[in-house]
N, C-alpha and C positions, 0 to 999 in steps of 0.2 A: 388314830396318825400314824404315817409308815416313817421311819425314819430317813434321814438322806444321809447320814454319816455310817460307813459299816468298815467293819472292820475287813482290812487286805488280804486274798485268796491266801497268801504265804501264811499268814497268823491262821487262819484255816486248817491246812496243811501239820503246823507247828505246835496246835491243838490239838488236832486228832494223834499225832504222836506223841505225842505227853511231852513237849519240847519245851513250854513256855513255864513261866513261875506260876503260884497262886496268884497275885495280883492281878495279872496279865488277865489268868484263868477266868477270875472274876466277874471283871469287868466283860470278855469275851460273852458268859454266859447271862450276865444283865442283859445285855444287847439281845438276846436271843427271845427275850421273854417280851421283848417288843417288834421283834424284823421277825417273819415268814419268811422272807426270800433267803433270809442269812442261816436259820434253819434247815432249810432245804439245802444248804451250800456243806454246810457243816454234819447231817448227815451222809451227803457225798463223799465228804473226806474222810470221812470214819467206814464209809461202806467195805473196803476191802478187808477191814479185819474183823469188821462184822460177818464175811461171805467165809476166812478163816474159823472162825467161831461156829459158824453154821455147820462146817464139815466136819468139825468135830464129835469123836464116838460121844455117844450119850450116858452120862452118867447117872445113877438112881439117883432120886430126890428125896431125902431124906421126908415122912411122914412129918406133919403137925410144922414145917421150917415156914411157911406162907403165913401161917398163923400165928406163929412165933413174930416176925416180922411186921407184921398188921400191930397185933399187940403191944409194939415199942413206938408205931408210931406216933407223932401228937402232931395232933392239926395246928399250922404255921400260926404266930403272935406278933402281933404288929413289931417292931422294932421301937427300942426306948433305949433314953440315956437318962439315969436315975428315973426320975420318974416322967419324961417328956416322951409321950408316944410319938412318932418320926410319922408325917405325912407322908407316906410314902405308897406307893401302886402295891398294891396285894402280890401281886404275883411277883415281886422283888422281894417278900417279906424272907422265903426259904434261903435265898441266895445272902444274904446278910450274914456276914458272921458275929455272935453274939457280942454285946455291946456292953455287956457289965464289967461294972469297975474302969473302964473308959470316962475323959471328961472333955470338953471345949476347951481348949484353944485360941487363942486370938491372934492374929497376924498383921498388927501396925495397923488397922485401917475398921472404921464401923462397919458393921451389919455384915463382916463376913468372922465366920466362926469355922474348925475343923476341927475333925481326930484320927486319931490312930486305929483305921476299923481291925487293922492286922497286921504285921510287918508292911512295910511297903504299902499299903493302901488305905485312902483318905478319903476320907466323908465328909463332902463339905458342902455347908450351907450359907449359901449369899442372898441377902434381904431384897427385894425385889428394887430395880436400879441403883444397886449398890456396886460401883467399880471397883476393882483388885489393882493393886500400882503396878506400873509396868515391872516388868521382869522378866529377866530370861531362867536357863535350870542348866544346870551341870549333867545333865542328861535328858535322856530322852523320857518326856511326858505324856501320858495315854491318858484318856479320862472318859467317861462314860457318864450322860444326863439321865438324871433318874424323873425330875418331874421340873416343871417350869424351863426355863431356859436363860440362855446370854448371849451375848454377841461378842462377838472376837474379832476386831479389824472389819473387813468386809463378809463375816462368813455369821452367819446367827442359829445355832444350837439349842436344840428342843430334843422334848424326852425320846430317851433313846437312842439320838445320837451319839457315835463312837467318833473323838476326835485324835489324831498325835500331835504332837507339838517338837519337834526339832529341839535341840540344846543352843542353835545358834538363833533360834527364833527369840525377839522381846515383843512381849504383847500385854495388853490391859485389859483383860474380859469384864463387861457389865453386865449382870445380871437386869434379863430384860423388864420392863417397868408395870408389868401387871400381874407378875407370881414372883415368889419366892425362889430360886435356883440352886436345887439338890441335886450331887453329881460325887461321882465316885473315883480318884483319879490316884495313878500309881506312878511315882518318880523312881527313877536311876538316877539319885542324887537329890541334892538339895535346889532351890532356888538362888535365884542371884539379883536384891534390886536392883534398880537404877536410882537414879535422884540421893535425896537426902537421906531418903531408907537403906539405899546402898554402901552411902559412907560410914551411917548407923550399923549396919551391919560386920561392914570391914573392919570400923573399931573395935568390936565383938568378936573377933576372928570368927565370925559364923561365916 
């Protein structure tokens, strides 16, 4: 399946220039596992740097260097939390940080759980048909659908889709009914719940 949601050209330029934070880089690299068109765009963005490196004088390569690198490489293993193996596409296994020592957290709604996979990067699991309460953001939210999908207003996002939500936008995504949804998200600041959840959030000073 070819993704419909893609990072903008400016993001790929910033990625090539090393101007993005680690959470955003993780989302872009995850998207590349799904999208051939963006792989071409990313290669084009990094081409000037590659050309400059190609013109650099060659240095002798130490003997046994490649053998040493290959000896340290390990085959990818499926990511897991505790004893739970996560049902994610194999192409994404090397891209996910080690989840040892992490634990699932809840968010005032059934069928929704999340953990902080790395500083500022969240792995989210929504059970099929599960809605997430209406909320806004204190900063830009970016997400990448890893498997399954969700409906967010008039949009349907499925595996490989990259999406951005502006701080002023209030939304309530719902996992599609036929499959659990797994996604990665980066947040610039936290979220602001609406309704009674928002009242509890403000009373708690969150």
